[in-house]
N, C-alpha and C positions, 0 to 999 in steps of 0.2 A: 432412297432414303436422302433428302438434303443432308450435305456437311458442311452447312452453315454455323453449327455449333461447335464442331471441332475446329473450323477455320478461326471461329473466335477465340479460342482459347489458346492459339498460338501466339502467345504475348512475349516481346522480349523483356527479359529481365531488367536490361538497361535502360528500357524505356520507363518502365514503372519507377525504377531507381530515379530517372529526370524528371517524370511527373513528382514523384515524392518531394526533390528538389525544388521545383518550382511551388508545391503547396508551402514548404517550411521557408521560404523564403519572398513569397507574396509576390513575385513576379517572374517572367520569363528572363527579363536583364539579370535579374537579380541570380536566378539559376545558373545562367549563362557565368557571369562572374565567380560562383563560387563552383562551378565544375569546371571551371577555364575552358571553357568553349566559346563559339561564336551563339550571337544570338539567332540567326537564321538556324542552327544546327540543332538548337533545343525547339525551337519552333517546330522546324521539319517533323523530331521524333513525338512529340507532343501530338501533331496531326496524325501521323501514321498511327499511333496507339488508339487515337480516337477512330479511323477507320478500322482497324482491326477489331475494336470492340464495338461499333456501328453505334454511338453516341457521342455527344458533347460532354466534355470532362467540365470545361470552366468558360465563362466570360471573360474578354479583356475589357480593363475600364482604364480610366484616368489614374484610379488610385490602386492598381494592380489587378489581380484577378478576383473574380467571384465563382466559386463552386457551384457546378450544379447538383441536383441530388445523384445524378450517375457520379460526377467527381467525387462528392462525401462519401458516397458508398466505396469507393476504392479508395480513400485516403488513408483511411487506417490500415487498411490491407497492405498499400504500399509501404507504409512505415513499419510497419510489423515485419515484412520482407527485408528490409533494407538492415533492422536490427536483428535479424534473424543472420543475415548474411557478416555483419560486423561480429555478430557472436562466434560464428564458426571461423572467423578469421584469428580469433584471440583464441578458441579452444585449440586449434591446430598449432598454436604456437605455444601454449602452456601444457599441451600432448608432450611436446618435444624437451620441455624442460620437467617433465614429470611432476605437473602442477594438475591436481583435477580443475573442471570449472571450464570460464566461471558461472558463477551462480548470483542472480541479481535479484534482489528482495526489497520489499518496499512494505510498509505497515506501521499502523498507529503507535504511540510511544509505549502506552501500555502492554499492548501483545507484542513489540519486541522485547521489552524487557522481560516479559515474562516466560518468551519462549527462545530468544534467541541464544543465549550465553550459553545454556546446558545444550542446546543442540549444536554448538560451535564445538565445545569440547568433546561431545561423541564423534560429532564427525573425522575431528583431526586425528581422533584414537583410530578409527576405521580405514580412513582413505589416506592420512596423512598429507602433506601439503594442499590448501585448496585456495582459490580465487574467490571470495566473497566481495559485493558491493552491497550496502544497505542506504534506504532513504527511507526518512519520516515524512508520511502524507498523510492527512486526516482521509476518514473513510470514503466521500465521495469520489476521492480523485484516483484512488488505488483501483478500481475496476476499470478506469480508463486507460489506465498503465497496464493493466494486465493485457487490455485486449489491443492496444499499440504494441505489445512485445516491448516496452519499455523494461519491465520487470517479468520475472520468473513466476513469482510467487508473493500472494500478502499475505504477513501476518495480522489477524483481525479478531475482533471481539465475534464470538458466531452463537448461531442459535437465536438470534435476536429478531432478526427478518430473515424472510425467505430469500434464500440465495438466487440469482439470475440464473437464468437457465444455461446461459453460455459458459456459466463458471460452477467448477465441484467445490464443495466446502467438506473441510474435514476438522473436528474438533478434537484436540490432542490434550488439554488439560483444564483444570477446573481450580477455582479458587475462593474462598469468601472474602466478601467485601469487610472493612474496618473503620472505624474511627482512628484517623491515626493525629497523633496529638503531641505536643513536645512535652519539655519539663515543667511548662510552669501550670500545667493541668495533670500534674502527680494526685491531686484530689479525687479526681474523676475513680470511680468504680472499674470493676473488669467488664462491667455490660450496662448499656445506656439504651433509651430509645432517643431515637432521633427529635420527637416532642420537647425533649428535656433541655437538648443542647443546641437546638435551631435557633436560639437567639445569640451565640456565640459568633466571632467573627470567621469566615470559611475563605477558604481557597476550593475553587471547583473546577472543572473544566468548562471550556469555552466553545469548543468546537462541536457543531450540531451532528455527533455521530453516536454510533452504538453506546459507549462508554458514558457518556452524557444521559443518554435516555435512562441507563440501568440508573444511576446516580438519581435522577430525578425523580423514577419510580418508587425509591428507599423513600424520600419525604413524601410522596402521595399514599404509601404505604400506610405511612405516620400519621397520616392527616393533616400534615402543616405543609405550608408554601413553602417552597425553595427559597433559604435565606435572601436578605437583602442585600445584608452588610457583606459583603462578598468580591473577592478578587477572582476574576475568572482569568485561567493560566491554563496553557494548554501544554507546558514545559513540567515534567516531572521532577526534573532536576530542581528548578525553581521553586515548586511547589511543596518540594519535601524541604528544601532551605527556608522559606518564608515559616512553614509550621514549626520546624526546630529552631529558629531564632526568636519566635516571636507568640502571640496569643491566637493565633488563627489556628484553625482544625482544618483536618481534609476528610474525604472518604477513598479509600483506594481500596485494590486487592491486595491481601497480604505479602505477595511472593514481590509485589513491585515495590515496596517497601523493606524488603528482607535486608537491607545491609544494613540499614540504619537501625531495624530491630534489633537485628543481631547483638550489634556495640551499644545499645540503648542508649540514642540521643533521639530516638524517637520510640511511642508507644502504640500498639494497637489495642483496641478495645471493641469487643463483639458490640454487633448492633442487634436489637431487636427483631427489628423489619426486615434484616437481610435473611429472608428465607430463601433466596436462591442463591446461585453461585455465578460467579462471573466465568464463563466458558469464552476460552481462546483456542485460534488454530490458526487454519491457512485454507486461501482461497488460490486456484490456479484454472487457467482457462481448458477447457473441455477440448476445443477442437486441437490443441497444441500439447495438452497434457506436460506432465512435469521433466525437465532432463534429468539424466542421470542423478546427477549432483541433488537435485531438487528431490528425487525419490528417497535417496541419502538422507538428506534432512530431515524426512517426514517418519521414514524408518527407525531414525535416531531419537525422535521423539515417542514412537508409539511403542518401542521396545528398549523400557529403561535398561 
């Protein structure tokens, strides 16, 4: 039996890391400067990697490099490997200081607000000090960040579209939608149809994600078009502030406006067309699974 496949698997991680730096900087010379190496050294490393793989990873041009299909296939894996090694260094340092993690989370604004605060409090009670980093991104970007290893898990609206086969999805909570209004709409009752309030001024999400599709579906169920007198805003903090201080109204899951509802500066009104609840949960890469702190995160939400 030929040993060619085994031979091709013997790739030096340092060569893959160098390849990623070339991708990141866009040129051999840029990678050489970033790595504090000579340009011939970087070129030789890439040439050896290509020889081991039996492919050409990129073509050189005056404007930089152009990745071949094989180079594109390796690029995301190379970045994931680099991120994994970077995380390992941080984890060892944290372990020496009795700090769990780090855990890197991405998410849409609404899902993070609904999931993260409760999870943080429970994890702290279970494991003590831990390192956490959080970024807000729209839905389309979160899958890419997961695949590249930039984040460990994503907090998202679930059960709206089929989860990609390379990602796993877990729903952890459900929450009804409500019409959220400020004090200038005290005359509205405790339950409304969107048909009766569609003419009001609105603040609604801009991003083309799962949350916006659900909001648009509510107007569709009411048989009315999405309002034209609308401010498009993806910042939950700004949306709630606009509603609180003016005539505009919005649609939000109740937990997203819980703090303002509790102190009475905003009011939640039941929507007749809201026959479905917003579901939220997490997605993570199937091949890497969840790190230990990620599993603690899910367990904290699944077992109140």
